[in-house]
All heavy atoms as an XYZ file, in Angstrom:
737
protein
N     100.131     39.514    -90.028
C      99.247     39.987    -91.078
C      98.933     38.818    -92.003
O      99.806     38.053    -92.369
C      99.932     41.109    -91.836
C      99.062     41.731    -92.857
S      99.818     43.165    -93.629
C     100.559     43.990    -92.265
N      97.680     38.704    -92.367
C      97.288     37.549    -93.154
C      97.735     37.696    -94.603
O      97.876     38.794    -95.138
C      95.779     37.337    -93.074
O      95.121     38.111    -94.023
N      97.920     36.543    -95.214
C      98.325     36.496    -96.612
C      97.234     37.066    -97.514
O      97.532     37.710    -98.512
C      98.666     35.055    -96.993
C      99.276     34.950    -98.359
O     100.030     35.818    -98.784
N      98.938     33.890    -99.062
N      95.967     36.859    -97.161
C      94.881     37.329    -98.022
C      94.843     38.855    -98.090
O      94.622     39.421    -99.165
C      93.530     36.774    -97.559
O      93.214     37.212    -96.263
N      95.084     39.532    -96.982
C      95.077     40.998    -97.026
C      96.247     41.502    -97.859
O      96.114     42.488    -98.591
C      95.046     41.630    -95.608
C      94.725     43.131    -95.676
C      96.337     41.433    -94.882
C      93.331     43.447    -96.046
N      97.364     40.820    -97.802
C      98.515     41.203    -98.635
C      98.182     41.027   -100.113
O      98.549     41.862   -100.932
C      99.750     40.376    -98.271
C     100.366     40.765    -96.950
C     100.891     42.175    -96.963
O     100.127     43.146    -96.901
N     102.193     42.307    -97.045
N      97.485     39.945   -100.451
C      97.087     39.719   -101.839
C      96.091     40.784   -102.301
O      96.177     41.262   -103.433
C      96.489     38.324   -102.002
C      97.511     37.216   -101.873
C      96.870     35.846   -101.933
O      95.865     35.586   -101.268
N      97.438     34.976   -102.745
N      95.158     41.151   -101.432
C      94.207     42.208   -101.775
C      94.929     43.534   -101.976
O      94.627     44.278   -102.914
C      93.153     42.355   -100.678
C      92.162     41.208   -100.519
C      91.280     41.437    -99.308
C      91.326     41.023   -101.773
N      95.871     43.823   -101.123
C      96.633     45.070   -101.247
C      97.454     45.091   -102.533
O      97.660     46.149   -103.124
C      97.530     45.271   -100.031
C      96.744     45.653    -98.802
C      97.596     45.746    -97.570
N      96.777     46.095    -96.413
C      97.127     45.858    -95.172
N      98.311     45.295    -94.893
N      96.327     46.190    -94.179
N      97.909     43.915   -102.978
C      98.674     43.880   -104.232
C      97.778     44.204   -105.423
O      98.246     44.794   -106.402
C      99.376     42.534   -104.414
O      98.458     41.531   -104.775
N      96.490     43.858   -105.360
C      95.558     44.255   -106.427
C      95.518     45.778   -106.505
O      95.579     46.363   -107.589
C      94.143     43.687   -106.184
C      94.133     42.162   -106.276
C      93.150     44.282   -107.193
C      92.804     41.532   -105.877
N      95.433     46.422   -105.354
C      95.390     47.886   -105.310
C      96.723     48.479   -105.760
O      96.752     49.452   -106.519
C      95.010     48.388   -103.893
C      93.633     47.859   -103.481
C      95.074     49.909   -103.825
C      92.492     48.233   -104.400
N      97.823     47.902   -105.326
C      99.139     48.407   -105.727
C      99.333     48.322   -107.238
O      99.951     49.206   -107.838
C     100.248     47.622   -105.031
O     100.202     47.852   -103.648
N      98.783     47.273   -107.844
C      98.889     47.104   -109.292
C      97.880     47.970   -110.049
O      98.009     48.145   -111.260
C      98.699     45.640   -109.680
C      99.829     44.768   -109.194
O     100.964     45.227   -109.048
N      99.541     43.519   -108.918
N      96.875     48.473   -109.349
C      95.833     49.316   -109.951
C      95.555     50.505   -109.027
O      94.483     50.600   -108.441
C      94.548     48.509   -110.145
C      94.777     47.263   -110.959
O      94.855     47.331   -112.165
N      94.910     46.135   -110.284
N      96.514     51.416   -108.880
C      96.387     52.482   -107.884
C      95.214     53.427   -108.118
O      94.797     54.120   -107.193
C      97.724     53.217   -107.966
C      98.316     52.832   -109.263
C      97.767     51.484   -109.611
N      94.644     53.435   -109.307
C      93.497     54.327   -109.547
C      92.254     53.862   -108.799
O      91.317     54.643   -108.614
C      93.191     54.427   -111.042
O      92.797     53.164   -111.551
N      92.238     52.609   -108.318
C      91.105     52.124   -107.535
C      90.991     52.869   -106.207
O      89.895     53.110   -105.715
C      91.229     50.618   -107.273
C      91.002     49.720   -108.479
C      91.389     48.287   -108.150
C      89.557     49.797   -108.934
N      92.123     53.183   -105.617
C      92.148     53.986   -104.386
C      93.174     55.088   -104.633
O      94.334     54.982   -104.273
C      92.496     53.121   -103.145
C      91.442     52.039   -102.965
C      92.587     54.002   -101.910
C      91.637     51.147   -101.772
N      92.698     56.143   -105.266
C      93.566     57.211   -105.737
C      93.964     58.191   -104.643
O      94.924     58.934   -104.792
C      92.862     57.990   -106.855
C      91.482     58.412   -106.464
C      90.327     57.715   -106.697
C      91.110     59.570   -105.727
N      89.253     58.387   -106.149
C      89.704     59.534   -105.550
C      91.809     60.648   -105.188
C      88.998     60.521   -104.874
C      91.103     61.631   -104.513
C      89.712     61.562   -104.370
N      93.255     58.174   -103.532
C      93.453     59.202   -102.511
C      94.583     58.896   -101.540
O      94.842     59.699   -100.647
C      92.156     59.449   -101.742
C      91.492     58.189   -101.235
C      91.860     57.621   -100.030
C      90.503     57.560   -101.989
C      91.268     56.461    -99.578
C      89.907     56.391   -101.540
C      90.285     55.852   -100.337
O      89.697     54.694    -99.899
N      95.254     57.766   -101.719
C      96.404     57.463   -100.857
C      97.425     56.643   -101.627
O      97.067     55.862   -102.515
C      95.986     56.718    -99.576
O      97.143     56.524    -98.749
C      95.377     55.368    -99.874
N      98.672     56.830   -101.281
C      99.745     56.008   -101.834
C     100.169     54.931   -100.841
O     100.957     54.068   -101.167
C     100.953     56.872   -102.195
C     100.669     57.759   -103.374
O      99.896     57.404   -104.261
N     101.271     58.933   -103.389
N      99.655     55.024    -99.633
C     100.022     54.083    -98.580
C      99.025     52.917    -98.578
O      98.042     52.929    -97.843
C     100.050     54.791    -97.227
C     100.586     53.896    -96.140
O     101.012     52.772    -96.401
N     100.569     54.390    -94.925
N      99.289     51.931    -99.382
C      98.390     50.790    -99.510
C      98.579     49.771    -98.384
O      97.758     48.865    -98.240
C      98.588     50.121   -100.866
C      98.333     51.060   -102.000
N      99.053     51.031   -103.165
C      97.446     52.081   -102.144
C      98.618     51.965   -103.978
N      97.651     52.624   -103.375
N      99.631     49.934    -97.597
C      99.930     48.971    -96.531
C      98.971     49.059    -95.352
O      98.946     48.157    -94.521
C     101.361     49.170    -96.026
C     102.379     48.842    -97.101
O     102.056     48.053    -98.004
O     103.492     49.390    -97.036
N      98.199     50.120    -95.266
C      97.293     50.276    -94.128
C      95.826     50.082    -94.503
O      94.956     50.209    -93.654
C      97.465     51.671    -93.498
O      97.159     52.656    -94.488
C      98.876     51.861    -92.977
N      95.570     49.768    -95.756
C      94.184     49.612    -96.208
C      93.560     48.345    -95.631
O      94.184     47.282    -95.625
C      94.122     49.565    -97.733
C      94.578     50.823    -98.460
C      94.632     50.577    -99.957
C      93.657     51.980    -98.136
N      92.325     48.476    -95.178
C      91.627     47.322    -94.615
C      90.958     46.506    -95.716
O      90.778     46.977    -96.844
C      90.556     47.789    -93.630
O      89.497     48.411    -94.338
N      90.572     45.304    -95.358
C      89.863     44.427    -96.290
C      88.589     45.088    -96.790
O      88.298     45.063    -97.989
C      89.543     43.095    -95.599
C      88.698     42.152    -96.430
C      88.415     40.864    -95.694
C      87.546     41.145    -94.489
N      87.103     39.985    -93.761
N      87.830     45.712    -95.888
C      86.571     46.336    -96.279
C      86.777     47.478    -97.274
O      86.016     47.610    -98.227
C      85.811     46.830    -95.055
C      85.172     45.699    -94.282
O      85.421     44.532    -94.545
N      84.350     46.044    -93.319
N      87.778     48.303    -97.046
C      88.067     49.421    -97.957
C      88.424     48.887    -99.339
O      87.953     49.393   -100.352
C      89.235     50.281    -97.415
C      88.877     50.886    -96.081
C      89.682     51.304    -98.429
C      88.196     52.216    -96.125
N      89.251     47.857    -99.381
C      89.684     47.295   -100.659
C      88.506     46.675   -101.400
O      88.303     46.925   -102.590
C      90.818     46.272   -100.447
C      92.068     46.980    -99.916
C      91.125     45.525   -101.746
C      93.156     46.054    -99.415
N      87.706     45.879   -100.705
C      86.554     45.237   -101.341
C      85.578     46.297   -101.843
O      85.086     46.211   -102.971
C      85.869     44.242   -100.377
C      84.532     43.779   -100.928
C      86.777     43.044   -100.124
N      85.308     47.302   -101.034
C      84.393     48.366   -101.445
C      84.880     49.064   -102.707
O      84.105     49.289   -103.642
C      84.230     49.380   -100.319
C      83.287     50.508   -100.663
C      83.175     51.499    -99.527
O      84.159     52.225    -99.287
O      82.114     51.529    -98.890
N      86.154     49.395   -102.770
C      86.650     50.110   -103.945
C      86.666     49.227   -105.187
O      86.410     49.709   -106.293
C      88.014     50.736   -103.694
O      88.934     49.799   -103.311
N      86.914     47.933   -105.024
C      86.876     47.037   -106.184
C      85.438     46.843   -106.659
O      85.168     46.851   -107.861
C      87.577     45.708   -105.870
C      89.091     45.950   -105.773
C      87.271     44.654   -106.935
C      89.906     44.785   -105.319
N      84.493     46.709   -105.726
C      83.095     46.589   -106.131
C      82.585     47.881   -106.770
O      81.737     47.848   -107.658
C      82.214     46.223   -104.934
C      82.386     44.813   -104.382
C      81.522     44.626   -103.142
C      82.062     43.764   -105.429
N      83.104     49.012   -106.335
C      82.665     50.303   -106.856
C      83.317     50.641   -108.198
O      82.647     51.079   -109.121
C      82.984     51.422   -105.847
O      82.334     51.113   -104.622
C      82.523     52.773   -106.325
N      84.619     50.404   -108.310
C      85.361     50.900   -109.472
C      86.171     49.843   -110.205
O      86.831     50.170   -111.190
C      86.329     52.005   -109.034
O      85.644     53.017   -108.342
N      86.161     48.625   -109.717
C      87.003     47.592   -110.303
C      86.387     46.904   -111.510
O      85.239     47.146   -111.874
N      87.170     46.036   -112.099
C      86.718     45.238   -113.229
C      86.162     43.909   -112.725
O      86.372     43.536   -111.559
C      87.877     44.943   -114.195
O      88.842     44.127   -113.509
C      88.538     46.229   -114.689
N      85.488     43.193   -113.604
C      84.969     41.879   -113.237
C      86.127     40.940   -112.878
O      86.019     40.138   -111.960
C      84.123     41.306   -114.364
C      83.527     39.999   -113.996
C      83.825     38.776   -114.537
C      82.546     39.747   -112.981
N      83.091     37.797   -113.921
C      82.294     38.364   -112.961
C      81.868     40.558   -112.079
C      81.389     37.780   -112.081
C      80.962     39.969   -111.206
C      80.739     38.599   -111.219
N      87.237     41.053   -113.590
C      88.407     40.222   -113.293
C      88.907     40.490   -111.873
O      89.267     39.557   -111.149
C      89.517     40.481   -114.309
C      90.756     39.639   -114.068
C      91.867     39.945   -115.053
O      91.809     40.907   -115.810
N      92.896     39.127   -115.040
N      88.931     41.725   -111.457
C      89.363     42.063   -110.099
C      88.384     41.531   -109.066
O      88.791     41.055   -108.010
C      89.548     43.574   -109.970
C      90.714     44.079   -110.775
C      90.693     45.570   -111.002
O      89.646     46.212   -110.925
N      91.860     46.132   -111.308
N      87.086     41.600   -109.367
C      86.082     41.021   -108.470
C      86.325     39.524   -108.322
O      86.282     38.982   -107.210
C      84.647     41.299   -108.988
C      83.618     40.495   -108.213
C      84.332     42.786   -108.927
N      86.613     38.853   -109.417
C      86.886     37.423   -109.368
C      88.159     37.111   -108.587
O      88.230     36.105   -107.875
C      86.971     36.845   -110.796
C      85.650     36.892   -111.537
C      84.574     36.079   -110.835
O      84.728     34.879   -110.620
N      83.503     36.746   -110.462
N      89.161     37.981   -108.696
C      90.385     37.814   -107.906
C      90.073     37.900   -106.415
O      90.589     37.102   -105.628
C      91.423     38.875   -108.274
C      92.112     38.661   -109.580
C      93.082     39.787   -109.854
O      92.691     40.951   -110.031
N      94.368     39.466   -109.880
N      89.242     38.876   -106.035
C      88.870     39.030   -104.631
C      88.151     37.780   -104.140
O      88.438     37.263   -103.065
C      87.990     40.287   -104.421
C      87.424     40.322   -103.015
C      88.792     41.541   -104.702
N      87.244     37.262   -104.951
C      86.513     36.060   -104.553
C      87.455     34.873   -104.397
O      87.316     34.073   -103.480
C      85.416     35.731   -105.552
C      84.589     34.543   -105.112
C      83.301     34.409   -105.881
O      82.959     35.252   -106.695
N      82.594     33.349   -105.627
N      88.428     34.770   -105.278
C      89.397     33.676   -105.183
C      90.266     33.820   -103.932
O      90.553     32.837   -103.250
C      90.269     33.646   -106.433
C      91.254     32.506   -106.461
C      92.093     32.506   -107.725
O      92.131     33.474   -108.469
N      92.778     31.407   -107.952
N      90.663     35.030   -103.607
C      91.520     35.277   -102.445
C      90.764     35.041   -101.140
O      91.253     34.370   -100.238
C      92.099     36.707   -102.493
C      93.093     36.841   -103.645
C      92.768     37.070   -101.164
C      93.477     38.279   -103.975
N      89.559     35.609   -101.034
C      88.808     35.543    -99.776
C      87.961     34.290    -99.640
O      87.652     33.874    -98.529
C      87.886     36.769    -99.649
C      88.539     38.134    -99.533
C      87.481     39.214    -99.466
C      89.450     38.183    -98.323
N      87.539     33.732   -100.750
C      86.565     32.652   -100.716
C      85.161     33.255   -100.754
O      84.944     34.399   -100.335
N      84.225     32.500   -101.252
C      82.866     33.008   -101.463
C      82.202     33.484   -100.179
O      81.578     34.547   -100.155
C      81.997     31.936   -102.118
O      82.462     31.646   -103.401
N      82.325     32.719    -99.117
C      81.630     33.064    -97.875
C      82.197     34.325    -97.229
O      81.443     35.178    -96.755
C      81.665     31.889    -96.889
C      80.828     30.705    -97.329
C      79.362     31.074    -97.521
O      78.780     31.806    -96.720
N      78.768     30.577    -98.586
N      83.507     34.464    -97.199
C      84.125     35.655    -96.613
C      83.827     36.884    -97.466
O      83.550     37.969    -96.935
C      85.643     35.466    -96.453
O      85.867     34.311    -95.648
C      86.297     36.672    -95.808
N      83.846     36.716    -98.783
C      83.519     37.814    -99.688
C      82.072     38.249    -99.461
O      81.777     39.443    -99.354
C      83.750     37.358   -101.122
C      83.723     38.447   -102.164
C      83.865     39.783   -101.849
C      83.568     38.104   -103.494
C      83.845     40.764   -102.838
C      83.546     39.066   -104.481
C      83.689     40.397   -104.161
N      81.169     37.292    -99.340
C      79.758     37.591    -99.093
C      79.590     38.316    -97.754
O      78.875     39.314    -97.664
C      78.943     36.306    -99.097
C      77.475     36.495    -98.797
C      76.749     35.160    -98.793
C      75.288     35.318    -98.448
N      74.578     34.023    -98.473
N      80.263     37.834    -96.720
C      80.162     38.449    -95.401
C      80.705     39.881    -95.420
O      80.122     40.776    -94.810
C      80.901     37.604    -94.369
C      80.764     38.108    -92.942
C      81.397     37.162    -91.968
C      81.388     37.589    -90.547
N      80.978     38.892    -90.175
N      81.781     40.101    -96.138
C      82.349     41.446    -96.254
C      81.369     42.369    -96.980
O      81.145     43.509    -96.552
C      83.700     41.406    -97.004
O      84.583     40.515    -96.298
C      84.331     42.780    -97.085
N      80.764     41.878    -98.058
C      79.759     42.655    -98.780
C      78.582     42.996    -97.867
O      78.125     44.143    -97.831
C      79.279     41.872   -100.012
C      78.085     42.487   -100.681
C      78.229     43.601   -101.493
C      76.824     41.958   -100.491
C      77.127     44.174   -102.103
C      75.720     42.520   -101.096
C      75.865     43.637   -101.913
N      78.107     42.017    -97.115
C      76.984     42.250    -96.206
C      77.356     43.271    -95.132
O      76.534     44.099    -94.744
C      76.521     40.940    -95.577
C      75.836     40.032    -96.568
C      75.581     38.636    -96.022
O      76.269     38.176    -95.111
N      74.590     37.958    -96.589
N      78.587     43.214    -94.666
C      79.064     44.183    -93.687
C      79.073     45.597    -94.284
O      78.667     46.553    -93.638
C      80.460     43.792    -93.200
C      80.934     44.603    -92.026
O      80.122     44.861    -91.113
O      82.123     44.977    -92.013
N      79.509     45.702    -95.533
C      79.545     47.006    -96.202
C      78.148     47.583    -96.400
O      77.947     48.789    -96.287
C      80.231     46.887    -97.569
C      81.729     46.614    -97.570
C      82.204     46.312    -98.978
C      82.491     47.781    -96.982
N      77.188     46.735    -96.685
C      75.837     47.213    -96.987
C      74.953     47.318    -95.749
O      73.848     47.840    -95.840
C      75.156     46.312    -98.032
O      75.115     44.969    -97.553
C      75.883     46.374    -99.361
N      75.422     46.843    -94.612
C      74.602     46.886    -93.399
C      74.616     48.249    -92.712
O      73.780     48.513    -91.865
C      75.058     45.806    -92.412
O      76.345     46.110    -91.918
N      75.545     49.087    -93.091
C      75.630     50.418    -92.490
C      74.605     51.355    -93.113
O      74.169     51.159    -94.243
C      77.034     50.999    -92.673
C      78.098     50.144    -92.060
N      78.260     50.012    -90.705
C      79.041     49.354    -92.620
C      79.262     49.188    -90.456
N      79.756     48.771    -91.604
N      74.244     52.367    -92.368
C      73.253     53.333    -92.844
C      73.719     54.013    -94.131
O      72.944     54.233    -95.050
C      73.000     54.378    -91.755
C      71.847     55.267    -92.016
C      71.563     56.150    -90.811
C      70.303     56.949    -91.037
N      69.958     57.732    -89.872
N      74.995     54.311    -94.205
C      75.564     54.954    -95.389
C      76.550     53.994    -96.038
O      77.390     53.411    -95.376
C      76.296     56.233    -94.983
C      76.822     56.999    -96.163
C      77.643     58.200    -95.682
N      78.250     58.897    -96.773
C      79.294     58.456    -97.476
N      79.838     57.299    -97.193
N      79.795     59.174    -98.447
N      76.417     53.850    -97.346
C      77.312     52.973    -98.094
C      77.784     53.696    -99.346
O      77.037     54.464    -99.952
C      76.575     51.688    -98.491
O      77.384     50.895    -99.327
N      79.017     53.448    -99.727
C      79.547     54.037   -100.956
C      79.188     53.217   -102.188
O      79.499     53.631   -103.302
C      81.065     54.195   -100.865
C      81.463     55.294    -99.920
O      80.757     56.283    -99.768
N      82.586     55.122    -99.257
N      78.567     52.073   -101.989
C      78.173     51.252   -103.123
C      76.888     51.806   -103.735
O      75.938     52.124   -103.027
C      77.950     49.802   -102.690
C      79.165     49.074   -102.123
C      78.765     47.697   -101.629
C      80.257     48.962   -103.165
N      76.878     51.908   -105.053
C      75.676     52.375   -105.745
C      74.547     51.363   -105.570
O      74.798     50.158   -105.423
C      75.971     52.582   -107.229
C      76.937     53.736   -107.495
C      77.186     53.920   -108.978
N      77.913     52.809   -109.550
C      79.239     52.769   -109.697
N      79.965     53.780   -109.319
N      79.824     51.729   -110.224
N      73.307     51.817   -105.587
C      72.167     50.897   -105.441
C      72.184     49.754   -106.461
O      71.880     48.614   -106.115
C      70.942     51.794   -105.631
C      71.411     53.138   -105.185
C      72.853     53.219   -105.615
N      72.554     50.048   -107.696
C      72.613     48.993   -108.713
C      73.680     47.950   -108.375
O      73.478     46.744   -108.579
C      72.879     49.595   -110.089
N      74.799     48.400   -107.836
C      75.867     47.481   -107.431
C      75.404     46.626   -106.258
O      75.621     45.405   -106.249
C      77.134     48.269   -107.050
O      77.536     49.077   -108.158
C      78.271     47.353   -106.653
N      74.745     47.239   -105.291
C      74.224     46.483   -104.144
C      73.207     45.442   -104.609
O      73.241     44.302   -104.158
C      73.575     47.430   -103.140
C      74.561     48.272   -102.384
C      73.883     49.120   -101.323
O      72.846     48.758   -100.790
N      74.480     50.251   -101.009
N      72.324     45.851   -105.500
C      71.294     44.946   -105.998
C      71.926     43.758   -106.728
O      71.575     42.601   -106.469
C      70.341     45.704   -106.930
C      69.263     44.868   -107.501
N      68.173     44.465   -106.772
C      69.101     44.340   -108.731
C      67.391     43.731   -107.521
N      67.935     43.644   -108.733
N      72.855     44.046   -107.640
C      73.498     42.983   -108.413
C      74.201     41.979   -107.500
O      73.997     40.773   -107.615
C      74.499     43.568   -109.420
C      75.232     42.486   -110.162
C      74.660     41.893   -111.274
C      76.471     42.023   -109.728
C      75.316     40.866   -111.946
C      77.122     41.000   -110.388
C      76.543     40.428   -111.497
O      77.176     39.402   -112.150
N      75.029     42.479   -106.594
C      75.803     41.568   -105.760
C      74.954     40.879   -104.701
O      75.291     39.777   -104.276
C      77.034     42.262   -105.175
C      78.145     42.364   -106.179
C      78.394     43.553   -106.836
C      78.902     41.260   -106.513
C      79.392     43.639   -107.790
C      79.906     41.322   -107.457
C      80.144     42.520   -108.108
N      73.849     41.466   -104.296
C      72.922     40.748   -103.412
C      72.413     39.496   -104.106
O      72.379     38.406   -103.514
C      71.742     41.640   -103.038
O      72.159     42.701   -102.234
N      72.029     39.633   -105.366
C      71.568     38.476   -106.139
C      72.717     37.522   -106.448
O      72.548     36.303   -106.398
C      70.883     38.929   -107.422
C      69.535     39.524   -107.172
N      68.427     38.763   -106.903
C      69.135     40.813   -107.138
C      67.387     39.554   -106.710
N      67.799     40.811   -106.838
N      73.874     38.083   -106.764
C      75.046     37.259   -107.079
C      75.410     36.357   -105.903
O      75.583     35.148   -106.075
C      76.228     38.164   -107.443
C      77.495     37.400   -107.729
C      77.725     36.846   -108.968
C      78.472     37.230   -106.734
C      78.883     36.137   -109.242
C      79.627     36.524   -107.002
C      79.830     35.974   -108.244
O      80.977     35.260   -108.501
N      75.478     36.921   -104.712
C      75.853     36.126   -103.546
C      74.757     35.157   -103.137
O      75.054     34.086   -102.614
C      76.262     37.024   -102.381
C      77.587     37.705   -102.600
C      77.696     39.082   -102.539
C      78.731     36.970   -102.848
C      78.913     39.701   -102.734
C      79.951     37.582   -103.052
C      80.043     38.955   -103.001
N      73.508     35.521   -103.372
C      72.413     34.590   -103.082
C      72.515     33.342   -103.955
O      72.153     32.246   -103.517
C      71.078     35.282   -103.305
N      73.053     33.502   -105.140
C      73.181     32.376   -106.065
C      74.517     31.641   -105.913
O      74.558     30.420   -105.949
C      73.060     32.884   -107.522
O      71.828     33.570   -107.662
C      73.119     31.743   -108.510
N      75.598     32.387   -105.738
C      76.944     31.805   -105.813
C      77.641     31.596   -104.476
O      78.741     31.036   -104.453
C      77.828     32.684   -106.704
C      77.362     32.755   -108.114
N      77.425     31.708   -108.978
C      76.751     33.773   -108.785
C      76.928     32.049   -110.154
N      76.505     33.304   -110.058
N      77.063     32.029   -103.390
C      77.727     31.856   -102.078
C      76.709     31.429   -101.045
O      76.317     32.195   -100.180
C      78.408     33.155   -101.670
N      76.273     30.215   -101.154
C      75.232     29.714   -100.243
C      75.814     28.985    -99.072
O      76.794     28.429    -99.022
C      74.278     28.814   -100.995
C      73.613     29.598   -102.099
C      72.898     28.697   -103.099
O      73.117     27.508   -103.137
N      72.059     29.297   -103.905
């Protein structure tokens, strides 16, 4: 198991309200964690994710989340981070 997924899971463990529907944080995927932080997290948590994953991996994960027909990200969140990654993750 990669160190980065463990670090992401520790963000959730320290802030369990981000993923309130389970207590088992050991099985959460990178995409689930990133989605919940983008949806309900703070700017500091977003910055932690970027530091852990790196800009390119964070951007790719965001693009993966938004490429599906149905996304849990609000349109305003998708719009903001589309512009954010276009500027900060080239």
